[in-house]
Structures are given as structure tokens and as C-alpha cells.
C-alpha positions in Angstrom: 14.7 -31.2 7.7 16.7 -28.0 7.1 16.1 -26.1 3.9 19.5 -26.0 2.1 18.4 -24.6 -1.3 20.4 -21.9 -3.0 18.9 -19.0 -4.9 20.6 -18.8 -8.3 18.5 -16.2 -10.0 16.9 -13.1 -8.6 14.5 -10.5 -10.0 13.0 -7.2 -9.1 9.4 -7.1 -7.9 6.9 -6.7 -10.7 4.6 -3.6 -10.8 1.8 -5.5 -9.1 4.0 -7.1 -6.4 4.6 -5.3 -3.1 7.3 -7.0 -1.0 8.4 -6.3 2.6 9.8 -8.1 5.5 7.4 -9.6 8.0 8.6 -7.4 10.8 8.9 -4.2 8.7 6.8 -1.2 9.7 4.5 -0.1 6.9 5.3 3.6 6.2 3.1 6.1 4.4 5.3 6.0 1.2 4.9 2.3 0.9 1.1 2.5 1.4 0.8 5.3 -1.1 2.5 3.1 -3.7 0.0 0.3 -2.9 -3.0 2.8 -3.0 -1.8 4.3 -6.3 -1.6 0.8 -7.8 -5.2 0.0 -6.7 -6.5 3.3 -8.0 -4.9 2.8 -11.4 -6.1 -0.8 -11.8 -9.6 -0.8 -10.3 -12.8 1.1 -9.9 -11.6 2.4 -6.6 -9.8 5.6 -5.8 -8.7 6.9 -2.4 -8.2 10.1 -0.5 -5.8 10.7 2.3 -7.5 11.7 5.5 -6.4 15.0 7.1 -4.0 14.4 10.0 -5.8 17.1 12.0 -8.7 14.7 12.3 -6.7 12.3 14.4 -5.8 12.6 18.1 -2.3 11.6 17.2 -1.0 13.8 14.3 1.5 11.1 13.4 -1.3 8.8 12.3 -1.9 8.2 8.6 -5.3 7.2 7.1 -7.2 7.0 3.9 -10.7 6.2 2.7 -11.6 4.3 -0.5 -14.1 5.9 -2.9 -15.7 4.2 -5.8 -14.8 6.0 -9.0 -17.8 7.9 -10.5 -19.5 8.1 -7.1 -20.3 11.7 -6.4 -22.1 11.2 -3.1 -19.5 12.6 -0.8 
């Protein structure tokens, strides 16, 4: 059966909702928004990995760190 519903009301995404199309590439700006949200609302923080550590300098990476953990 074909879905023929009509959307009557729309809203902006909430602060804790991150929405994208299924075929969309995830860029570093979007990921930074997600990571900032996690860091602000959990016991985890993150640090961006230096691009010089990757074979391909266009790569983007991060590592999670438990807040208050000084064993780096």
C-alpha cells in the first residue's frame, strides 16, 4: 500500500537530535556538533587527532577520553 500521508506541521531538530539524509556524507562540521553535544552531556570528552598522523591528510579522526582521566 502506498503511503499518502501529508505532513501538516514541521519543526526544527531539537538540541539532542542530529538529522541527515541516509545518503549524505558525514562531514567534520557535523561530527564536531555531535561530539560537542556528547562532551557537554556526558562523562566523555574528545580530542581531534592530528591529520599528520594519517596516510591520507583528508581523513578526520577523534578519540574519546573519560573526563577526569589524567592517564594520557
